[in-house]
PDB file of N, CA, C, O and CB in Angstrom:
ATOM      1  N   MET A   1       0.813  -1.188   0.000  1.00  0.00           N
ATOM      2  CA  MET A   1       0.000   0.000   0.000  1.00  0.00           C
ATOM      3  C   MET A   1       0.862   1.260   0.000  1.00  0.00           C
ATOM      4  O   MET A   1       0.480   2.278  -0.578  1.00  0.00           O
ATOM      5  CB  MET A   1      -0.928  -0.007   1.193  1.00  0.00           C
ATOM      6  N   VAL A   2       2.013   1.192   0.642  1.00  0.00           N
ATOM      7  CA  VAL A   2       2.898   2.355   0.707  1.00  0.00           C
ATOM      8  C   VAL A   2       3.381   2.735  -0.683  1.00  0.00           C
ATOM      9  O   VAL A   2       3.467   3.918  -1.011  1.00  0.00           O
ATOM     10  CB  VAL A   2       4.096   2.076   1.627  1.00  0.00           C
ATOM     11  N   ILE A   3       3.692   1.751  -1.489  1.00  0.00           N
ATOM     12  CA  ILE A   3       4.208   2.015  -2.837  1.00  0.00           C
ATOM     13  C   ILE A   3       3.141   2.718  -3.683  1.00  0.00           C
ATOM     14  O   ILE A   3       3.435   3.677  -4.398  1.00  0.00           O
ATOM     15  CB  ILE A   3       4.655   0.691  -3.522  1.00  0.00           C
ATOM     16  N   PHE A   4       1.899   2.229  -3.592  1.00  0.00           N
ATOM     17  CA  PHE A   4       0.820   2.856  -4.359  1.00  0.00           C
ATOM     18  C   PHE A   4       0.588   4.289  -3.899  1.00  0.00           C
ATOM     19  O   PHE A   4       0.350   5.179  -4.716  1.00  0.00           O
ATOM     20  CB  PHE A   4      -0.475   2.044  -4.226  1.00  0.00           C
ATOM     21  N   TYR A   5       0.657   4.507  -2.603  1.00  0.00           N
ATOM     22  CA  TYR A   5       0.434   5.864  -2.101  1.00  0.00           C
ATOM     23  C   TYR A   5       1.573   6.799  -2.495  1.00  0.00           C
ATOM     24  O   TYR A   5       1.333   7.970  -2.788  1.00  0.00           O
ATOM     25  CB  TYR A   5       0.276   5.848  -0.581  1.00  0.00           C
ATOM     26  N   LEU A   6       2.803   6.303  -2.508  1.00  0.00           N
ATOM     27  CA  LEU A   6       3.931   7.122  -2.947  1.00  0.00           C
ATOM     28  C   LEU A   6       3.791   7.508  -4.415  1.00  0.00           C
ATOM     29  O   LEU A   6       4.088   8.642  -4.792  1.00  0.00           O
ATOM     30  CB  LEU A   6       5.248   6.379  -2.724  1.00  0.00           C
ATOM     31  N   ILE A   7       3.346   6.579  -5.233  1.00  0.00           N
ATOM     32  CA  ILE A   7       3.112   6.883  -6.649  1.00  0.00           C
ATOM     33  C   ILE A   7       2.005   7.929  -6.784  1.00  0.00           C
ATOM     34  O   ILE A   7       2.123   8.872  -7.566  1.00  0.00           O
ATOM     35  CB  ILE A   7       2.738   5.595  -7.432  1.00  0.00           C
ATOM     36  N   TYR A   8       0.936   7.752  -6.020  1.00  0.00           N
ATOM     37  CA  TYR A   8      -0.168   8.723  -6.025  1.00  0.00           C
ATOM     38  C   TYR A   8       0.321  10.104  -5.590  1.00  0.00           C
ATOM     39  O   TYR A   8      -0.012  11.107  -6.222  1.00  0.00           O
ATOM     40  CB  TYR A   8      -1.309   8.251  -5.097  1.00  0.00           C
ATOM     41  N   ALA A   9       1.105  10.159  -4.521  1.00  0.00           N
ATOM     42  CA  ALA A   9       1.618  11.440  -4.012  1.00  0.00           C
ATOM     43  C   ALA A   9       2.522  12.107  -5.048  1.00  0.00           C
ATOM     44  O   ALA A   9       2.458  13.322  -5.237  1.00  0.00           O
ATOM     45  CB  ALA A   9       2.391  11.229  -2.688  1.00  0.00           C
ATOM     46  N   PHE A  10       3.352  11.330  -5.709  1.00  0.00           N
ATOM     47  CA  PHE A  10       4.235  11.869  -6.733  1.00  0.00           C
ATOM     48  C   PHE A  10       3.431  12.478  -7.880  1.00  0.00           C
ATOM     49  O   PHE A  10       3.751  13.562  -8.367  1.00  0.00           O
ATOM     50  CB  PHE A  10       5.169  10.776  -7.261  1.00  0.00           C
ATOM     51  N   ILE A  11       2.394  11.775  -8.301  1.00  0.00           N
ATOM     52  CA  ILE A  11       1.551  12.282  -9.391  1.00  0.00           C
ATOM     53  C   ILE A  11       0.833  13.555  -8.968  1.00  0.00           C
ATOM     54  O   ILE A  11       0.742  14.501  -9.750  1.00  0.00           O
ATOM     55  CB  ILE A  11       0.527  11.218  -9.826  1.00  0.00           C
ATOM     56  N   VAL A  12       0.324  13.590  -7.743  1.00  0.00           N
ATOM     57  CA  VAL A  12      -0.368  14.783  -7.245  1.00  0.00           C
ATOM     58  C   VAL A  12       0.595  15.961  -7.211  1.00  0.00           C
ATOM     59  O   VAL A  12       0.237  17.060  -7.636  1.00  0.00           O
ATOM     60  CB  VAL A  12      -0.962  14.531  -5.836  1.00  0.00           C
ATOM     61  N   LEU A  13       1.808  15.754  -6.714  1.00  0.00           N
ATOM     62  CA  LEU A  13       2.788  16.840  -6.662  1.00  0.00           C
ATOM     63  C   LEU A  13       3.173  17.321  -8.057  1.00  0.00           C
ATOM     64  O   LEU A  13       3.336  18.522  -8.273  1.00  0.00           O
ATOM     65  CB  LEU A  13       4.035  16.388  -5.910  1.00  0.00           C
ATOM     66  N   LEU A  14       3.319  16.399  -9.005  1.00  0.00           N
ATOM     67  CA  LEU A  14       3.625  16.802 -10.378  1.00  0.00           C
ATOM     68  C   LEU A  14       2.509  17.656 -10.975  1.00  0.00           C
ATOM     69  O   LEU A  14       2.773  18.672 -11.617  1.00  0.00           O
ATOM     70  CB  LEU A  14       3.858  15.569 -11.250  1.00  0.00           C
ATOM     71  N   ILE A  15       1.273  17.242 -10.762  1.00  0.00           N
ATOM     72  CA  ILE A  15       0.144  17.995 -11.306  1.00  0.00           C
ATOM     73  C   ILE A  15       0.088  19.387 -10.695  1.00  0.00           C
ATOM     74  O   ILE A  15      -0.087  20.372 -11.412  1.00  0.00           O
ATOM     75  CB  ILE A  15      -1.176  17.252 -11.053  1.00  0.00           C
ATOM     76  N   PHE A  16       0.236  19.477  -9.363  1.00  0.00           N
ATOM     77  CA  PHE A  16       0.172  20.785  -8.723  1.00  0.00           C
ATOM     78  C   PHE A  16       1.346  21.668  -9.140  1.00  0.00           C
ATOM     79  O   PHE A  16       1.166  22.874  -9.314  1.00  0.00           O
ATOM     80  CB  PHE A  16       0.149  20.628  -7.207  1.00  0.00           C
ATOM     81  N   ASN A  17       2.539  21.103  -9.304  1.00  0.00           N
ATOM     82  CA  ASN A  17       3.671  21.903  -9.763  1.00  0.00           C
ATOM     83  C   ASN A  17       3.443  22.406 -11.187  1.00  0.00           C
ATOM     84  O   ASN A  17       3.798  23.539 -11.510  1.00  0.00           O
ATOM     85  CB  ASN A  17       4.966  21.085  -9.692  1.00  0.00           C
ATOM     86  N   PHE A  18       2.858  21.575 -12.029  1.00  0.00           N
ATOM     87  CA  PHE A  18       2.533  22.007 -13.388  1.00  0.00           C
ATOM     88  C   PHE A  18       1.533  23.161 -13.359  1.00  0.00           C
ATOM     89  O   PHE A  18       1.687  24.145 -14.083  1.00  0.00           O
ATOM     90  CB  PHE A  18       1.967  20.832 -14.208  1.00  0.00           C
ATOM     91  N   LEU A  19       0.502  23.031 -12.513  1.00  0.00           N
ATOM     92  CA  LEU A  19      -0.511  24.084 -12.425  1.00  0.00           C
ATOM     93  C   LEU A  19       0.073  25.377 -11.856  1.00  0.00           C
ATOM     94  O   LEU A  19      -0.261  26.463 -12.331  1.00  0.00           O
ATOM     95  CB  LEU A  19      -1.686  23.618 -11.560  1.00  0.00           C
ATOM     96  N   ILE A  20       0.933  25.276 -10.855  1.00  0.00           N
ATOM     97  CA  ILE A  20       1.555  26.472 -10.286  1.00  0.00           C
ATOM     98  C   ILE A  20       2.481  27.126 -11.315  1.00  0.00           C
ATOM     99  O   ILE A  20       2.547  28.353 -11.394  1.00  0.00           O
ATOM    100  CB  ILE A  20       2.342  26.119  -8.998  1.00  0.00           C
ATOM    101  N   GLY A  21       3.188  26.327 -12.095  1.00  0.00           N
ATOM    102  CA  GLY A  21       4.038  26.864 -13.149  1.00  0.00           C
ATOM    103  C   GLY A  21       3.239  27.642 -14.175  1.00  0.00           C
ATOM    104  O   GLY A  21       3.647  28.721 -14.606  1.00  0.00           O
ATOM    105  N   ARG A  22       2.095  27.090 -14.567  1.00  0.00           N
ATOM    106  CA  ARG A  22       1.231  27.795 -15.515  1.00  0.00           C
ATOM    107  C   ARG A  22       0.670  29.074 -14.911  1.00  0.00           C
ATOM    108  O   ARG A  22       0.583  30.099 -15.586  1.00  0.00           O
ATOM    109  CB  ARG A  22       0.090  26.890 -15.969  1.00  0.00           C
ATOM    110  N   PHE A  23       0.286  29.011 -13.630  1.00  0.00           N
ATOM    111  CA  PHE A  23      -0.244  30.192 -12.949  1.00  0.00           C
ATOM    112  C   PHE A  23       0.809  31.296 -12.874  1.00  0.00           C
ATOM    113  O   PHE A  23       0.510  32.460 -13.141  1.00  0.00           O
ATOM    114  CB  PHE A  23      -0.729  29.824 -11.537  1.00  0.00           C
ATOM    115  N   CYS A  24       2.041  30.933 -12.509  1.00  0.00           N
ATOM    116  CA  CYS A  24       3.116  31.932 -12.418  1.00  0.00           C
ATOM    117  C   CYS A  24       3.420  32.539 -13.788  1.00  0.00           C
ATOM    118  O   CYS A  24       3.688  33.736 -13.894  1.00  0.00           O
ATOM    119  CB  CYS A  24       4.392  31.298 -11.829  1.00  0.00           C
ATOM    120  N   ALA A  25       3.377  31.720 -14.822  1.00  0.00           N
ATOM    121  CA  ALA A  25       3.625  32.241 -16.168  1.00  0.00           C
ATOM    122  C   ALA A  25       2.509  33.193 -16.600  1.00  0.00           C
ATOM    123  O   ALA A  25       2.767  34.220 -17.227  1.00  0.00           O
ATOM    124  CB  ALA A  25       3.755  31.086 -17.174  1.00  0.00           C
ATOM    125  N   LYS A  26       1.278  32.843 -16.262  1.00  0.00           N
ATOM    126  CA  LYS A  26       0.154  33.697 -16.645  1.00  0.00           C
ATOM    127  C   LYS A  26       0.176  35.019 -15.894  1.00  0.00           C
ATOM    128  O   LYS A  26      -0.161  36.059 -16.460  1.00  0.00           O
ATOM    129  CB  LYS A  26      -1.166  32.980 -16.392  1.00  0.00           C
ATOM    130  N   MET A  27       0.569  34.991 -14.629  1.00  0.00           N
ATOM    131  CA  MET A  27       0.610  36.210 -13.818  1.00  0.00           C
ATOM    132  C   MET A  27       1.925  36.977 -14.000  1.00  0.00           C
ATOM    133  O   MET A  27       2.071  38.085 -13.483  1.00  0.00           O
ATOM    134  CB  MET A  27       0.413  35.861 -12.344  1.00  0.00           C
ATOM    135  N   GLN A  28       2.872  36.397 -14.725  1.00  0.00           N
ATOM    136  CA  GLN A  28       4.169  37.005 -15.023  1.00  0.00           C
ATOM    137  C   GLN A  28       4.930  37.383 -13.745  1.00  0.00           C
ATOM    138  O   GLN A  28       5.407  38.508 -13.596  1.00  0.00           O
ATOM    139  CB  GLN A  28       3.975  38.244 -15.899  1.00  0.00           C
ATOM    140  N   PHE A  29       5.031  36.411 -12.827  1.00  0.00           N
ATOM    141  CA  PHE A  29       5.796  36.624 -11.607  1.00  0.00           C
ATOM    142  C   PHE A  29       7.281  36.588 -11.918  1.00  0.00           C
ATOM    143  O   PHE A  29       7.706  35.935 -12.871  1.00  0.00           O
ATOM    144  CB  PHE A  29       5.441  35.569 -10.545  1.00  0.00           C
ATOM    145  N   ASN A  30       8.074  37.293 -11.110  1.00  0.00           N
ATOM    146  CA  ASN A  30       9.525  37.207 -11.271  1.00  0.00           C
ATOM    147  C   ASN A  30      10.037  35.924 -10.607  1.00  0.00           C
ATOM    148  O   ASN A  30       9.268  35.210  -9.963  1.00  0.00           O
ATOM    149  CB  ASN A  30      10.226  38.461 -10.663  1.00  0.00           C
ATOM    150  N   GLN A  31      11.320  35.633 -10.760  1.00  0.00           N
ATOM    151  CA  GLN A  31      11.885  34.364 -10.296  1.00  0.00           C
ATOM    152  C   GLN A  31      11.762  34.170  -8.786  1.00  0.00           C
ATOM    153  O   GLN A  31      11.473  33.066  -8.323  1.00  0.00           O
ATOM    154  CB  GLN A  31      13.338  34.278 -10.695  1.00  0.00           C
ATOM    155  N   THR A  32      11.979  35.230  -8.022  1.00  0.00           N
ATOM    156  CA  THR A  32      11.929  35.071  -6.564  1.00  0.00           C
ATOM    157  C   THR A  32      10.500  34.783  -6.097  1.00  0.00           C
ATOM    158  O   THR A  32      10.291  33.973  -5.195  1.00  0.00           O
ATOM    159  CB  THR A  32      12.471  36.337  -5.863  1.00  0.00           C
ATOM    160  N   LYS A  33       9.534  35.437  -6.703  1.00  0.00           N
ATOM    161  CA  LYS A  33       8.148  35.186  -6.325  1.00  0.00           C
ATOM    162  C   LYS A  33       7.700  33.790  -6.768  1.00  0.00           C
ATOM    163  O   LYS A  33       6.932  33.132  -6.066  1.00  0.00           O
ATOM    164  CB  LYS A  33       7.230  36.255  -6.932  1.00  0.00           C
ATOM    165  N   GLN A  34       8.179  33.340  -7.930  1.00  0.00           N
ATOM    166  CA  GLN A  34       7.867  31.993  -8.384  1.00  0.00           C
ATOM    167  C   GLN A  34       8.435  30.963  -7.429  1.00  0.00           C
ATOM    168  O   GLN A  34       7.748  30.007  -7.068  1.00  0.00           O
ATOM    169  CB  GLN A  34       8.406  31.761  -9.791  1.00  0.00           C
ATOM    170  N   ALA A  35       9.680  31.143  -7.015  1.00  0.00           N
ATOM    171  CA  ALA A  35      10.309  30.188  -6.099  1.00  0.00           C
ATOM    172  C   ALA A  35       9.557  30.133  -4.774  1.00  0.00           C
ATOM    173  O   ALA A  35       9.370  29.058  -4.204  1.00  0.00           O
ATOM    174  CB  ALA A  35      11.781  30.562  -5.856  1.00  0.00           C
ATOM    175  N   LYS A  36       9.129  31.292  -4.288  1.00  0.00           N
ATOM    176  CA  LYS A  36       8.376  31.338  -3.036  1.00  0.00           C
ATOM    177  C   LYS A  36       7.043  30.605  -3.180  1.00  0.00           C
ATOM    178  O   LYS A  36       6.650  29.851  -2.290  1.00  0.00           O
ATOM    179  CB  LYS A  36       8.138  32.796  -2.606  1.00  0.00           C
ATOM    180  N   ASN A  37       6.349  30.825  -4.295  1.00  0.00           N
ATOM    181  CA  ASN A  37       5.077  30.140  -4.529  1.00  0.00           C
ATOM    182  C   ASN A  37       5.256  28.629  -4.597  1.00  0.00           C
ATOM    183  O   ASN A  37       4.489  27.885  -3.986  1.00  0.00           O
ATOM    184  CB  ASN A  37       4.436  30.643  -5.817  1.00  0.00           C
ATOM    185  N   PHE A  38       6.266  28.172  -5.338  1.00  0.00           N
ATOM    186  CA  PHE A  38       6.525  26.741  -5.429  1.00  0.00           C
ATOM    187  C   PHE A  38       6.834  26.154  -4.059  1.00  0.00           C
ATOM    188  O   PHE A  38       6.328  25.086  -3.717  1.00  0.00           O
ATOM    189  CB  PHE A  38       7.678  26.468  -6.390  1.00  0.00           C
ATOM    190  N   ARG A  39       7.651  26.833  -3.280  1.00  0.00           N
ATOM    191  CA  ARG A  39       8.036  26.333  -1.963  1.00  0.00           C
ATOM    192  C   ARG A  39       6.825  26.206  -1.047  1.00  0.00           C
ATOM    193  O   ARG A  39       6.643  25.183  -0.386  1.00  0.00           O
ATOM    194  CB  ARG A  39       9.079  27.252  -1.329  1.00  0.00           C
ATOM    195  N   VAL A  40       6.002  27.243  -1.009  1.00  0.00           N
ATOM    196  CA  VAL A  40       4.841  27.238  -0.114  1.00  0.00           C
ATOM    197  C   VAL A  40       3.832  26.169  -0.535  1.00  0.00           C
ATOM    198  O   VAL A  40       3.349  25.405   0.300  1.00  0.00           O
ATOM    199  CB  VAL A  40       4.168  28.624  -0.099  1.00  0.00           C
ATOM    200  N   ILE A  41       3.520  26.118  -1.809  1.00  0.00           N
ATOM    201  CA  ILE A  41       2.539  25.140  -2.295  1.00  0.00           C
ATOM    202  C   ILE A  41       3.035  23.718  -2.075  1.00  0.00           C
ATOM    203  O   ILE A  41       2.254  22.853  -1.680  1.00  0.00           O
ATOM    204  CB  ILE A  41       2.242  25.369  -3.784  1.00  0.00           C
ATOM    205  N   ASN A  42       4.319  23.457  -2.324  1.00  0.00           N
ATOM    206  CA  ASN A  42       4.849  22.114  -2.118  1.00  0.00           C
ATOM    207  C   ASN A  42       4.829  21.721  -0.645  1.00  0.00           C
ATOM    208  O   ASN A  42       4.534  20.570  -0.324  1.00  0.00           O
ATOM    209  CB  ASN A  42       6.267  22.022  -2.662  1.00  0.00           C
ATOM    210  N   MET A  43       5.137  22.650   0.256  1.00  0.00           N
ATOM    211  CA  MET A  43       5.076  22.328   1.688  1.00  0.00           C
ATOM    212  C   MET A  43       3.639  22.026   2.111  1.00  0.00           C
ATOM    213  O   MET A  43       3.398  21.086   2.868  1.00  0.00           O
ATOM    214  CB  MET A  43       5.645  23.494   2.532  1.00  0.00           C
ATOM    215  N   ILE A  44       2.696  22.812   1.628  1.00  0.00           N
ATOM    216  CA  ILE A  44       1.295  22.571   1.973  1.00  0.00           C
ATOM    217  C   ILE A  44       0.828  21.223   1.421  1.00  0.00           C
ATOM    218  O   ILE A  44       0.152  20.468   2.120  1.00  0.00           O
ATOM    219  CB  ILE A  44       0.403  23.707   1.432  1.00  0.00           C
ATOM    220  N   MET A  45       1.184  20.922   0.176  1.00  0.00           N
ATOM    221  CA  MET A  45       0.752  19.665  -0.428  1.00  0.00           C
ATOM    222  C   MET A  45       1.371  18.456   0.262  1.00  0.00           C
ATOM    223  O   MET A  45       0.696  17.446   0.460  1.00  0.00           O
ATOM    224  CB  MET A  45       1.103  19.649  -1.902  1.00  0.00           C
ATOM    225  N   VAL A  46       2.645  18.543   0.628  1.00  0.00           N
ATOM    226  CA  VAL A  46       3.277  17.426   1.335  1.00  0.00           C
ATOM    227  C   VAL A  46       2.613  17.215   2.693  1.00  0.00           C
ATOM    228  O   VAL A  46       2.396  16.077   3.108  1.00  0.00           O
ATOM    229  CB  VAL A  46       4.793  17.678   1.513  1.00  0.00           C
ATOM    230  N   THR A  47       2.292  18.297   3.378  1.00  0.00           N
ATOM    231  CA  THR A  47       1.600  18.183   4.662  1.00  0.00           C
ATOM    232  C   THR A  47       0.233  17.520   4.488  1.00  0.00           C
ATOM    233  O   THR A  47      -0.133  16.634   5.261  1.00  0.00           O
ATOM    234  CB  THR A  47       1.440  19.569   5.308  1.00  0.00           C
ATOM    235  N   LEU A  48      -0.509  17.945   3.487  1.00  0.00           N
ATOM    236  CA  LEU A  48      -1.816  17.334   3.236  1.00  0.00           C
ATOM    237  C   LEU A  48      -1.698  15.863   2.845  1.00  0.00           C
ATOM    238  O   LEU A  48      -2.515  15.046   3.271  1.00  0.00           O
ATOM    239  CB  LEU A  48      -2.545  18.098   2.142  1.00  0.00           C
ATOM    240  N   LEU A  49      -0.708  15.519   2.052  1.00  0.00           N
ATOM    241  CA  LEU A  49      -0.527  14.120   1.656  1.00  0.00           C
ATOM    242  C   LEU A  49      -0.130  13.243   2.841  1.00  0.00           C
ATOM    243  O   LEU A  49      -0.598  12.111   2.957  1.00  0.00           O
ATOM    244  CB  LEU A  49       0.528  14.016   0.559  1.00  0.00           C
ATOM    245  N   VAL A  50       0.724  13.753   3.713  1.00  0.00           N
ATOM    246  CA  VAL A  50       1.121  12.984   4.898  1.00  0.00           C
ATOM    247  C   VAL A  50      -0.077  12.793   5.822  1.00  0.00           C
ATOM    248  O   VAL A  50      -0.290  11.700   6.347  1.00  0.00           O
ATOM    249  CB  VAL A  50       2.276  13.691   5.653  1.00  0.00           C
ATOM    250  N   CYS A  51      -0.853  13.845   6.020  1.00  0.00           N
ATOM    251  CA  CYS A  51      -2.052  13.734   6.873  1.00  0.00           C
ATOM    252  C   CYS A  51      -3.056  12.743   6.297  1.00  0.00           C
ATOM    253  O   CYS A  51      -3.641  11.952   7.037  1.00  0.00           O
ATOM    254  CB  CYS A  51      -2.720  15.108   7.042  1.00  0.00           C
ATOM    255  N   SER A  52      -3.256  12.780   5.003  1.00  0.00           N
ATOM    256  CA  SER A  52      -4.203  11.841   4.399  1.00  0.00           C
ATOM    257  C   SER A  52      -3.666  10.416   4.456  1.00  0.00           C
ATOM    258  O   SER A  52      -4.440   9.472   4.618  1.00  0.00           O
ATOM    259  CB  SER A  52      -4.499  12.235   2.945  1.00  0.00           C
ATOM    260  N   TYR A  53      -2.353  10.247   4.325  1.00  0.00           N
ATOM    261  CA  TYR A  53      -1.782   8.898   4.448  1.00  0.00           C
ATOM    262  C   TYR A  53      -1.972   8.368   5.856  1.00  0.00           C
ATOM    263  O   TYR A  53      -2.325   7.202   6.034  1.00  0.00           O
ATOM    264  CB  TYR A  53      -0.285   8.900   4.081  1.00  0.00           C
ATOM    265  N   LEU A  54      -1.744   9.199   6.857  1.00  0.00           N
ATOM    266  CA  LEU A  54      -1.938   8.759   8.237  1.00  0.00           C
ATOM    267  C   LEU A  54      -3.396   8.414   8.501  1.00  0.00           C
ATOM    268  O   LEU A  54      -3.690   7.470   9.235  1.00  0.00           O
ATOM    269  CB  LEU A  54      -1.470   9.838   9.214  1.00  0.00           C
ATOM    270  N   ARG A  55      -4.298   9.166   7.913  1.00  0.00           N
ATOM    271  CA  ARG A  55      -5.725   8.863   8.080  1.00  0.00           C
ATOM    272  C   ARG A  55      -6.071   7.526   7.418  1.00  0.00           C
ATOM    273  O   ARG A  55      -6.797   6.722   8.003  1.00  0.00           O
ATOM    274  CB  ARG A  55      -6.594   9.998   7.481  1.00  0.00           C
ATOM    275  N   VAL A  56      -5.568   7.281   6.224  1.00  0.00           N
ATOM    276  CA  VAL A  56      -5.807   6.019   5.532  1.00  0.00           C
ATOM    277  C   VAL A  56      -5.177   4.878   6.307  1.00  0.00           C
ATOM    278  O   VAL A  56      -5.770   3.804   6.417  1.00  0.00           O
ATOM    279  CB  VAL A  56      -5.252   6.065   4.097  1.00  0.00           C
ATOM    280  N   LEU A  57      -3.987   5.090   6.847  1.00  0.00           N
ATOM    281  CA  LEU A  57      -3.313   4.054   7.621  1.00  0.00           C
ATOM    282  C   LEU A  57      -4.105   3.707   8.874  1.00  0.00           C
ATOM    283  O   LEU A  57      -4.195   2.532   9.232  1.00  0.00           O
ATOM    284  CB  LEU A  57      -1.903   4.503   7.999  1.00  0.00           C
ATOM    285  N   ASN A  58      -4.679   4.695   9.546  1.00  0.00           N
ATOM    286  CA  ASN A  58      -5.479   4.428  10.749  1.00  0.00           C
ATOM    287  C   ASN A  58      -6.763   3.701  10.427  1.00  0.00           C
ATOM    288  O   ASN A  58      -7.217   2.880  11.224  1.00  0.00           O
ATOM    289  CB  ASN A  58      -5.798   5.721  11.468  1.00  0.00           C
ATOM    290  N   VAL A  59      -7.363   3.977   9.285  1.00  0.00           N
ATOM    291  CA  VAL A  59      -8.594   3.282   8.899  1.00  0.00           C
ATOM    292  C   VAL A  59      -8.284   1.841   8.520  1.00  0.00           C
ATOM    293  O   VAL A  59      -9.081   0.944   8.796  1.00  0.00           O
ATOM    294  CB  VAL A  59      -9.290   4.008   7.726  1.00  0.00           C
ATOM    295  N   ALA A  60      -7.140   1.609   7.892  1.00  0.00           N
ATOM    296  CA  ALA A  60      -6.773   0.279   7.438  1.00  0.00           C
ATOM    297  C   ALA A  60      -6.409  -0.635   8.601  1.00  0.00           C
ATOM    298  O   ALA A  60      -6.547  -1.852   8.484  1.00  0.00           O
ATOM    299  CB  ALA A  60      -5.619   0.362   6.465  1.00  0.00           C
ATOM    300  N   VAL A  61      -5.951  -0.084   9.713  1.00  0.00           N
ATOM    301  CA  VAL A  61      -5.507  -0.908  10.850  1.00  0.00           C
ATOM    302  C   VAL A  61      -6.643  -1.326  11.693  1.00  0.00           C
ATOM    303  O   VAL A  61      -6.449  -2.022  12.690  1.00  0.00           O
ATOM    304  CB  VAL A  61      -4.512  -0.180  11.694  1.00  0.00           C
TER     305      VAL A  61
END
């Protein structure tokens, strides 16, 4: 189950990074603002993925 969830998390992060990249390009952010946006969004997404994994793990046990 861990392997499937890691693959799922990787795909989710790729999709969100693609969407953030498109958003930054559309809004014409400079490099420092783009880096800040990527960092914040990735930290939030990793936190949400870890929380959801722990919730799934508790339900499965």
